[in-house]
py3Dmol code that shows the C-alpha trace and the ligand (Angstrom):
import py3Dmol

protein = """\
ATOM      1  CA  MET A   1       0.000   0.000   0.000  1.00  0.00           C
ATOM      2  CA  ASN A   2       1.267   3.471  -0.863  1.00  0.00           C
ATOM      3  CA  ILE A   3       0.521   6.037   1.807  1.00  0.00           C
ATOM      4  CA  TYR A   4       0.684   9.730   1.011  1.00  0.00           C
ATOM      5  CA  LYS A   5       0.538  12.040   3.969  1.00  0.00           C
ATOM      6  CA  ALA A   6      -1.059  15.362   3.121  1.00  0.00           C
ATOM      7  CA  LYS A   7      -0.807  18.546   5.154  1.00  0.00           C
ATOM      8  CA  ASP A   8      -4.516  19.248   5.226  1.00  0.00           C
ATOM      9  CA  TYR A   9      -7.755  18.699   3.301  1.00  0.00           C
ATOM     10  CA  ASP A  10      -6.670  20.868   0.355  1.00  0.00           C
ATOM     11  CA  ASP A  11      -3.347  19.137   0.055  1.00  0.00           C
ATOM     12  CA  MET A  12      -5.082  15.740   0.245  1.00  0.00           C
ATOM     13  CA  SER A  13      -7.480  16.796  -2.511  1.00  0.00           C
ATOM     14  CA  ARG A  14      -4.675  18.057  -4.744  1.00  0.00           C
ATOM     15  CA  LYS A  15      -2.559  14.935  -4.310  1.00  0.00           C
ATOM     16  CA  ALA A  16      -5.498  12.606  -4.988  1.00  0.00           C
ATOM     17  CA  ALA A  17      -6.725  14.677  -7.944  1.00  0.00           C
ATOM     18  CA  ASN A  18      -3.226  14.441  -9.411  1.00  0.00           C
ATOM     19  CA  ILE A  19      -3.420  10.654  -9.322  1.00  0.00           C
ATOM     20  CA  ILE A  20      -6.733  10.728 -11.217  1.00  0.00           C
ATOM     21  CA  PHE A  21      -5.266  13.340 -13.578  1.00  0.00           C
ATOM     22  CA  SER A  22      -2.384  11.035 -14.469  1.00  0.00           C
ATOM     23  CA  GLN A  23      -4.805   8.126 -14.956  1.00  0.00           C
ATOM     24  CA  ILE A  24      -6.813  10.133 -17.513  1.00  0.00           C
ATOM     25  CA  ILE A  25      -3.677  11.391 -19.266  1.00  0.00           C
ATOM     26  CA  SER A  26      -2.156   7.926 -19.562  1.00  0.00           C
ATOM     27  CA  LYS A  27      -5.450   6.303 -20.645  1.00  0.00           C
ATOM     28  CA  PRO A  28      -7.933   8.846 -22.033  1.00  0.00           C
ATOM     29  CA  ASP A  29     -10.660   6.211 -22.354  1.00  0.00           C
ATOM     30  CA  CYS A  30     -10.256   4.955 -18.807  1.00  0.00           C
ATOM     31  CA  VAL A  31     -13.029   3.838 -16.465  1.00  0.00           C
ATOM     32  CA  LEU A  32     -13.101   5.859 -13.257  1.00  0.00           C
ATOM     33  CA  GLY A  33     -14.888   4.462 -10.235  1.00  0.00           C
ATOM     34  CA  LEU A  34     -16.241   7.436  -8.310  1.00  0.00           C
ATOM     35  CA  ALA A  35     -17.456   8.098  -4.794  1.00  0.00           C
ATOM     36  CA  THR A  36     -19.685  10.574  -3.023  1.00  0.00           C
ATOM     37  CA  GLY A  37     -19.566  11.941   0.522  1.00  0.00           C
ATOM     38  CA  SER A  38     -17.885  15.182   1.512  1.00  0.00           C
ATOM     39  CA  THR A  39     -14.284  13.959   1.272  1.00  0.00           C
ATOM     40  CA  PRO A  40     -14.022  13.750  -2.546  1.00  0.00           C
ATOM     41  CA  LEU A  41     -15.504  17.241  -3.111  1.00  0.00           C
ATOM     42  CA  GLY A  42     -12.103  18.950  -3.223  1.00  0.00           C
ATOM     43  CA  ILE A  43     -10.896  16.401  -5.771  1.00  0.00           C
ATOM     44  CA  TYR A  44     -13.857  17.065  -8.049  1.00  0.00           C
ATOM     45  CA  ARG A  45     -13.275  20.812  -7.738  1.00  0.00           C
ATOM     46  CA  ARG A  46      -9.651  20.385  -8.841  1.00  0.00           C
ATOM     47  CA  LEU A  47     -10.553  18.122 -11.755  1.00  0.00           C
ATOM     48  CA  ALA A  48     -13.156  20.633 -12.954  1.00  0.00           C
ATOM     49  CA  GLU A  49     -10.587  23.453 -12.697  1.00  0.00           C
ATOM     50  CA  TRP A  50      -8.054  21.503 -14.708  1.00  0.00           C
ATOM     51  CA  TYR A  51     -10.690  20.781 -17.318  1.00  0.00           C
ATOM     52  CA  GLU A  52     -11.527  24.519 -17.474  1.00  0.00           C
ATOM     53  CA  ALA A  53      -7.851  25.341 -17.895  1.00  0.00           C
ATOM     54  CA  GLY A  54      -7.676  22.949 -20.857  1.00  0.00           C
ATOM     55  CA  ASP A  55      -5.437  20.465 -19.047  1.00  0.00           C
ATOM     56  CA  LEU A  56      -7.905  17.576 -18.875  1.00  0.00           C
ATOM     57  CA  ASP A  57     -10.266  16.004 -21.379  1.00  0.00           C
ATOM     58  CA  PHE A  58     -13.119  13.780 -20.192  1.00  0.00           C
ATOM     59  CA  SER A  59     -14.587  13.130 -23.648  1.00  0.00           C
ATOM     60  CA  GLN A  60     -13.564   9.456 -23.682  1.00  0.00           C
ATOM     61  CA  VAL A  61     -13.852   8.773 -19.965  1.00  0.00           C
ATOM     62  CA  THR A  62     -16.450   6.408 -18.488  1.00  0.00           C
ATOM     63  CA  THR A  63     -17.474   6.659 -14.838  1.00  0.00           C
ATOM     64  CA  VAL A  64     -19.188   4.191 -12.551  1.00  0.00           C
ATOM     65  CA  ASN A  65     -20.244   5.212  -9.075  1.00  0.00           C
ATOM     66  CA  LEU A  66     -20.034   3.115  -5.974  1.00  0.00           C
ATOM     67  CA  ASP A  67     -23.544   3.499  -4.698  1.00  0.00           C
ATOM     68  CA  GLU A  68     -26.948   5.158  -4.726  1.00  0.00           C
ATOM     69  CA  TYR A  69     -29.768   5.500  -2.234  1.00  0.00           C
ATOM     70  CA  LYS A  70     -32.735   3.270  -2.956  1.00  0.00           C
ATOM     71  CA  GLY A  71     -35.889   5.262  -3.566  1.00  0.00           C
ATOM     72  CA  LEU A  72     -34.410   8.682  -4.318  1.00  0.00           C
ATOM     73  CA  PRO A  73     -35.109  10.043  -7.797  1.00  0.00           C
ATOM     74  CA  LYS A  74     -32.285  11.665  -9.778  1.00  0.00           C
ATOM     75  CA  GLU A  75     -33.798  15.108  -9.204  1.00  0.00           C
ATOM     76  CA  ASN A  76     -33.586  14.756  -5.428  1.00  0.00           C
ATOM     77  CA  PRO A  77     -30.644  16.898  -4.300  1.00  0.00           C
ATOM     78  CA  GLN A  78     -29.597  14.147  -1.876  1.00  0.00           C
ATOM     79  CA  SER A  79     -29.396  11.475  -4.555  1.00  0.00           C
ATOM     80  CA  TYR A  80     -25.881  10.523  -5.520  1.00  0.00           C
ATOM     81  CA  TYR A  81     -26.810  11.048  -9.151  1.00  0.00           C
ATOM     82  CA  TYR A  82     -27.589  14.691  -8.342  1.00  0.00           C
ATOM     83  CA  PHE A  83     -24.389  15.010  -6.306  1.00  0.00           C
ATOM     84  CA  MET A  84     -22.236  13.752  -9.162  1.00  0.00           C
ATOM     85  CA  HIS A  85     -24.018  15.882 -11.706  1.00  0.00           C
ATOM     86  CA  GLU A  86     -23.642  19.059  -9.641  1.00  0.00           C
ATOM     87  CA  ASN A  87     -20.096  18.499  -8.470  1.00  0.00           C
ATOM     88  CA  LEU A  88     -18.458  17.013 -11.524  1.00  0.00           C
ATOM     89  CA  PHE A  89     -20.422  15.886 -14.552  1.00  0.00           C
ATOM     90  CA  LYS A  90     -21.984  19.227 -15.483  1.00  0.00           C
ATOM     91  CA  LYS A  91     -18.606  20.956 -15.097  1.00  0.00           C
ATOM     92  CA  VAL A  92     -16.580  18.801 -17.503  1.00  0.00           C
ATOM     93  CA  ASN A  93     -16.990  17.428 -21.016  1.00  0.00           C
ATOM     94  CA  ILE A  94     -17.999  13.930 -19.996  1.00  0.00           C
ATOM     95  CA  HIS A  95     -20.738  12.245 -22.063  1.00  0.00           C
ATOM     96  CA  ALA A  96     -23.843  11.772 -19.942  1.00  0.00           C
ATOM     97  CA  ASP A  97     -24.366   8.299 -21.393  1.00  0.00           C
ATOM     98  CA  ARG A  98     -20.946   7.240 -20.117  1.00  0.00           C
ATOM     99  CA  THR A  99     -21.738   8.046 -16.480  1.00  0.00           C
ATOM    100  CA  PHE A 100     -23.269   5.207 -14.517  1.00  0.00           C
ATOM    101  CA  LEU A 101     -24.776   4.827 -11.064  1.00  0.00           C
ATOM    102  CA  PRO A 102     -27.091   2.156  -9.689  1.00  0.00           C
ATOM    103  CA  ASP A 103     -30.715   3.007 -10.496  1.00  0.00           C
ATOM    104  CA  GLY A 104     -32.127   4.155  -7.152  1.00  0.00           C
ATOM    105  CA  MET A 105     -35.658   4.186  -8.534  1.00  0.00           C
ATOM    106  CA  GLU A 106     -35.654   0.511  -9.496  1.00  0.00           C
ATOM    107  CA  THR A 107     -37.811  -1.031  -6.780  1.00  0.00           C
ATOM    108  CA  ASP A 108     -36.813  -4.576  -7.633  1.00  0.00           C
ATOM    109  CA  SER A 109     -33.512  -4.781  -5.749  1.00  0.00           C
ATOM    110  CA  ARG A 110     -32.364  -7.910  -7.498  1.00  0.00           C
ATOM    111  CA  LYS A 111     -32.909  -6.379 -10.907  1.00  0.00           C
ATOM    112  CA  ALA A 112     -31.232  -3.094  -9.927  1.00  0.00           C
ATOM    113  CA  CYS A 113     -28.129  -4.935  -8.743  1.00  0.00           C
ATOM    114  CA  GLU A 114     -27.941  -7.379 -11.654  1.00  0.00           C
ATOM    115  CA  ASP A 115     -28.358  -4.528 -14.123  1.00  0.00           C
ATOM    116  CA  TYR A 116     -25.558  -2.587 -12.462  1.00  0.00           C
ATOM    117  CA  ASP A 117     -23.209  -5.560 -12.403  1.00  0.00           C
ATOM    118  CA  ALA A 118     -23.936  -6.059 -16.116  1.00  0.00           C
ATOM    119  CA  ILE A 119     -22.912  -2.436 -16.734  1.00  0.00           C
ATOM    120  CA  LEU A 120     -19.733  -2.871 -14.705  1.00  0.00           C
ATOM    121  CA  HIS A 121     -18.794  -5.930 -16.741  1.00  0.00           C
ATOM    122  CA  SER A 122     -19.683  -4.278 -20.044  1.00  0.00           C
ATOM    123  CA  VAL A 123     -17.357  -1.313 -19.446  1.00  0.00           C
ATOM    124  CA  GLY A 124     -14.486  -3.737 -18.924  1.00  0.00           C
ATOM    125  CA  GLY A 125     -13.796  -3.136 -15.252  1.00  0.00           C
ATOM    126  CA  VAL A 126     -12.606  -0.129 -13.309  1.00  0.00           C
ATOM    127  CA  ASP A 127      -9.128   1.333 -13.900  1.00  0.00           C
ATOM    128  CA  ILE A 128      -9.060   3.331 -10.686  1.00  0.00           C
ATOM    129  CA  GLN A 129     -11.643   3.280  -7.924  1.00  0.00           C
ATOM    130  CA  LEU A 130     -11.891   6.307  -5.668  1.00  0.00           C
ATOM    131  CA  LEU A 131     -13.125   5.584  -2.149  1.00  0.00           C
ATOM    132  CA  GLY A 132     -13.993   7.553   0.951  1.00  0.00           C
ATOM    133  CA  LEU A 133     -14.037   5.949   4.381  1.00  0.00           C
ATOM    134  CA  GLY A 134     -17.045   5.821   6.690  1.00  0.00           C
ATOM    135  CA  HIS A 135     -16.547   6.324  10.419  1.00  0.00           C
ATOM    136  CA  ASN A 136     -17.374   2.670  10.977  1.00  0.00           C
ATOM    137  CA  GLY A 137     -14.968   1.548   8.245  1.00  0.00           C
ATOM    138  CA  HIS A 138     -17.554   1.262   5.507  1.00  0.00           C
ATOM    139  CA  ILE A 139     -16.563   1.638   1.880  1.00  0.00           C
ATOM    140  CA  GLY A 140     -19.326   2.438  -0.566  1.00  0.00           C
ATOM    141  CA  PHE A 141     -22.207   1.334   1.623  1.00  0.00           C
ATOM    142  CA  ASN A 142     -20.601  -1.923   2.665  1.00  0.00           C
ATOM    143  CA  GLU A 143     -21.302  -1.780   6.367  1.00  0.00           C
ATOM    144  CA  PRO A 144     -19.513  -3.757   9.107  1.00  0.00           C
ATOM    145  CA  GLY A 145     -20.287  -7.439   8.734  1.00  0.00           C
ATOM    146  CA  SER A 146     -20.497  -7.305   4.929  1.00  0.00           C
ATOM    147  CA  ILE A 147     -19.288 -10.450   3.282  1.00  0.00           C
ATOM    148  CA  PHE A 148     -16.192  -9.982   1.152  1.00  0.00           C
ATOM    149  CA  GLU A 149     -17.605 -12.014  -1.772  1.00  0.00           C
ATOM    150  CA  ALA A 150     -20.559  -9.747  -2.594  1.00  0.00           C
ATOM    151  CA  GLU A 151     -21.034  -7.902  -5.868  1.00  0.00           C
ATOM    152  CA  THR A 152     -23.628  -5.123  -6.197  1.00  0.00           C
ATOM    153  CA  HIS A 153     -26.350  -5.600  -3.602  1.00  0.00           C
ATOM    154  CA  CYS A 154     -29.002  -3.809  -1.617  1.00  0.00           C
ATOM    155  CA  VAL A 155     -28.011  -2.872   1.932  1.00  0.00           C
ATOM    156  CA  THR A 156     -29.770  -1.631   5.017  1.00  0.00           C
ATOM    157  CA  LEU A 157     -27.773   1.309   6.310  1.00  0.00           C
ATOM    158  CA  ALA A 158     -26.192   1.087   9.753  1.00  0.00           C
ATOM    159  CA  ASP A 159     -27.562   3.482  12.380  1.00  0.00           C
ATOM    160  CA  GLN A 160     -24.183   5.211  12.538  1.00  0.00           C
ATOM    161  CA  THR A 161     -24.291   5.836   8.777  1.00  0.00           C
ATOM    162  CA  ILE A 162     -27.839   7.183   8.935  1.00  0.00           C
ATOM    163  CA  LYS A 163     -26.746   9.558  11.685  1.00  0.00           C
ATOM    164  CA  ALA A 164     -23.577  10.568   9.809  1.00  0.00           C
ATOM    165  CA  ASN A 165     -25.516  11.284   6.615  1.00  0.00           C
ATOM    166  CA  ARG A 166     -28.368  12.993   8.415  1.00  0.00           C
ATOM    167  CA  ARG A 167     -26.568  16.355   8.025  1.00  0.00           C
ATOM    168  CA  PHE A 168     -27.474  16.385   4.332  1.00  0.00           C
ATOM    169  CA  PHE A 169     -31.202  15.908   4.978  1.00  0.00           C
ATOM    170  CA  GLU A 170     -33.903  17.991   6.670  1.00  0.00           C
ATOM    171  CA  SER A 171     -34.462  15.312   9.297  1.00  0.00           C
ATOM    172  CA  GLU A 172     -33.195  11.865  10.224  1.00  0.00           C
ATOM    173  CA  GLU A 173     -36.496  10.338   9.027  1.00  0.00           C
ATOM    174  CA  GLU A 174     -35.724  11.508   5.500  1.00  0.00           C
ATOM    175  CA  VAL A 175     -32.445   9.604   5.272  1.00  0.00           C
ATOM    176  CA  PRO A 176     -33.171   6.531   3.141  1.00  0.00           C
ATOM    177  CA  ARG A 177     -32.760   3.259   5.019  1.00  0.00           C
ATOM    178  CA  GLU A 178     -31.568   1.295   2.030  1.00  0.00           C
ATOM    179  CA  ALA A 179     -29.039   1.715  -0.736  1.00  0.00           C
ATOM    180  CA  TYR A 180     -27.576  -0.132  -3.679  1.00  0.00           C
ATOM    181  CA  THR A 181     -23.832  -0.484  -3.464  1.00  0.00           C
ATOM    182  CA  MET A 182     -21.008  -2.168  -5.283  1.00  0.00           C
ATOM    183  CA  GLY A 183     -19.922  -5.065  -3.098  1.00  0.00           C
ATOM    184  CA  ILE A 184     -16.487  -5.647  -1.631  1.00  0.00           C
ATOM    185  CA  LYS A 185     -15.759  -8.124  -4.417  1.00  0.00           C
ATOM    186  CA  THR A 186     -16.666  -5.493  -7.026  1.00  0.00           C
ATOM    187  CA  ILE A 187     -14.462  -2.891  -5.353  1.00  0.00           C
ATOM    188  CA  MET A 188     -11.564  -5.317  -5.015  1.00  0.00           C
ATOM    189  CA  SER A 189     -11.722  -6.111  -8.733  1.00  0.00           C
ATOM    190  CA  ALA A 190     -10.715  -2.531  -9.647  1.00  0.00           C
ATOM    191  CA  ARG A 191      -7.215  -2.423 -11.104  1.00  0.00           C
ATOM    192  CA  ARG A 192      -6.184   0.371  -8.741  1.00  0.00           C
ATOM    193  CA  ILE A 193      -7.741   1.800  -5.613  1.00  0.00           C
ATOM    194  CA  LEU A 194      -7.373   5.343  -4.330  1.00  0.00           C
ATOM    195  CA  ILE A 195      -8.797   5.990  -0.877  1.00  0.00           C
ATOM    196  CA  VAL A 196      -8.964   9.467   0.609  1.00  0.00           C
ATOM    197  CA  VAL A 197      -9.447  10.327   4.271  1.00  0.00           C
ATOM    198  CA  SER A 198      -9.471  13.631   6.092  1.00  0.00           C
ATOM    199  CA  GLY A 199      -9.941  14.775   9.669  1.00  0.00           C
ATOM    200  CA  ALA A 200      -9.061  13.739  13.211  1.00  0.00           C
ATOM    201  CA  ASP A 201     -12.480  12.084  13.625  1.00  0.00           C
ATOM    202  CA  LYS A 202     -11.322   9.399  11.161  1.00  0.00           C
ATOM    203  CA  ALA A 203      -7.939   8.723  12.812  1.00  0.00           C
ATOM    204  CA  ASP A 204      -9.229   5.771  14.826  1.00  0.00           C
ATOM    205  CA  ILE A 205     -10.827   4.044  11.887  1.00  0.00           C
ATOM    206  CA  VAL A 206      -7.771   4.704   9.661  1.00  0.00           C
ATOM    207  CA  LYS A 207      -5.643   2.910  12.237  1.00  0.00           C
ATOM    208  CA  LYS A 208      -8.057  -0.027  12.425  1.00  0.00           C
ATOM    209  CA  ALA A 209      -8.598  -0.291   8.672  1.00  0.00           C
ATOM    210  CA  PHE A 210      -5.023  -0.065   7.449  1.00  0.00           C
ATOM    211  CA  PHE A 211      -2.912  -1.098  10.406  1.00  0.00           C
ATOM    212  CA  GLY A 212      -5.215  -3.584  12.149  1.00  0.00           C
ATOM    213  CA  PRO A 213      -6.448  -7.099  11.390  1.00  0.00           C
ATOM    214  CA  ILE A 214      -8.403  -7.793   8.210  1.00  0.00           C
ATOM    215  CA  THR A 215     -11.997  -8.390   9.262  1.00  0.00           C
ATOM    216  CA  PRO A 216     -15.515  -7.932   7.863  1.00  0.00           C
ATOM    217  CA  GLN A 217     -16.196  -5.851  10.995  1.00  0.00           C
ATOM    218  CA  VAL A 218     -13.992  -3.173   9.410  1.00  0.00           C
ATOM    219  CA  PRO A 219     -14.883  -3.468   5.714  1.00  0.00           C
ATOM    220  CA  ALA A 220     -12.046  -1.187   4.511  1.00  0.00           C
ATOM    221  CA  SER A 221      -9.483  -3.520   6.102  1.00  0.00           C
ATOM    222  CA  VAL A 222      -9.930  -5.834   3.114  1.00  0.00           C
ATOM    223  CA  LEU A 223      -8.056  -3.245   1.041  1.00  0.00           C
ATOM    224  CA  GLN A 224      -4.851  -4.474   2.685  1.00  0.00           C
ATOM    225  CA  LEU A 225      -5.203  -7.486   0.364  1.00  0.00           C
ATOM    226  CA  HIS A 226      -5.414  -5.435  -2.839  1.00  0.00           C
ATOM    227  CA  PRO A 227      -2.168  -5.268  -4.849  1.00  0.00           C
ATOM    228  CA  ASP A 228      -2.449  -1.590  -5.822  1.00  0.00           C
ATOM    229  CA  VAL A 229      -3.913   0.658  -3.143  1.00  0.00           C
ATOM    230  CA  THR A 230      -3.004   4.279  -2.512  1.00  0.00           C
ATOM    231  CA  LEU A 231      -4.152   5.959   0.673  1.00  0.00           C
ATOM    232  CA  VAL A 232      -4.057   9.744   0.631  1.00  0.00           C
ATOM    233  CA  ALA A 233      -4.822  11.088   4.080  1.00  0.00           C
ATOM    234  CA  ASP A 234      -4.186  14.349   5.870  1.00  0.00           C
ATOM    235  CA  GLU A 235      -2.074  14.577   9.014  1.00  0.00           C
ATOM    236  CA  ALA A 236      -5.147  14.694  11.212  1.00  0.00           C
ATOM    237  CA  ALA A 237      -6.504  11.411   9.832  1.00  0.00           C
ATOM    238  CA  LEU A 238      -3.093   9.768  10.161  1.00  0.00           C
ATOM    239  CA  GLY A 239      -2.821  11.106  13.710  1.00  0.00           C
TER     240      GLY A 239
END
"""
ligand_1 = """\
16
GLP
C -21.267 7.742 2.599
C -20.894 7.117 1.264
C -19.475 6.602 1.255
C -18.555 7.644 1.840
C -18.902 7.876 3.279
C -17.988 8.861 3.986
O -21.957 6.900 3.458
N -21.757 6.072 0.825
O -19.106 6.246 -0.062
O -17.217 7.234 1.726
O -20.230 8.344 3.336
O -18.410 10.158 3.746
P -17.624 11.458 4.107
O -16.541 11.574 3.077
O -18.622 12.560 3.990
O -17.088 11.269 5.481
"""
view = py3Dmol.view(width=600, height=400)
view.addModel(protein, "pdb")
view.setStyle({"model": 0}, {"cartoon": {"style": "trace"}})
view.addModel(ligand_1, "xyz")
view.setStyle({"model": 1}, {"stick": {}})
view.zoomTo()
view.show()
């Protein structure tokens, strides 16, 4: 595992964005696995700036996102589709039909997950998967106890995750209880993994995930088994 220690959130974002930059430069038709949450926002800002400056071209890039809330339509500002559109897709020259997320409005969970896995296979796999880290060690929405062999599946969110994500909603009741997420197996099949972490409140889980035993109770710990993982974390998170 490569570990890059960043000074602060901005430095973390710049370092991680540079890794994605070099991926797009070296393979213009690459498949980027993308993530939501607050941590990647600085990365998306940088990528959009570099596109504006003429340094990056997304015209051949395909993106697949980790997860989506079940039951939220694309127009809902809390849907991950909306998040990606606002924070990245509408700011760069990516083709809308090359951006994929699980279909949150598909009520048949099995169909939603099978359809998404079919998309993931059809794009030929992920060149680099960006990940954030949940306070309980979740990646995507793979909560503690997730089996390592799962592909895309429907999950019931952990209470801690509902509480953590409550800040984006009017009330806790509005936070969806279920989501579709790539499974650990799907994530582990990416050719490269880039995980970003910021803030002292994540220091404990960083220690457990990357320097502790590999266990389904800390889903991110499985990344220790991946041959090409880069962790970019600020000093506070590595504290
Ligand atoms: C959500 C997302 C994850 C994300 C996590 C951490 O639950 N499903 O993909 O990594 O939150 O979010 P944040 O970066 O805001 O701490």
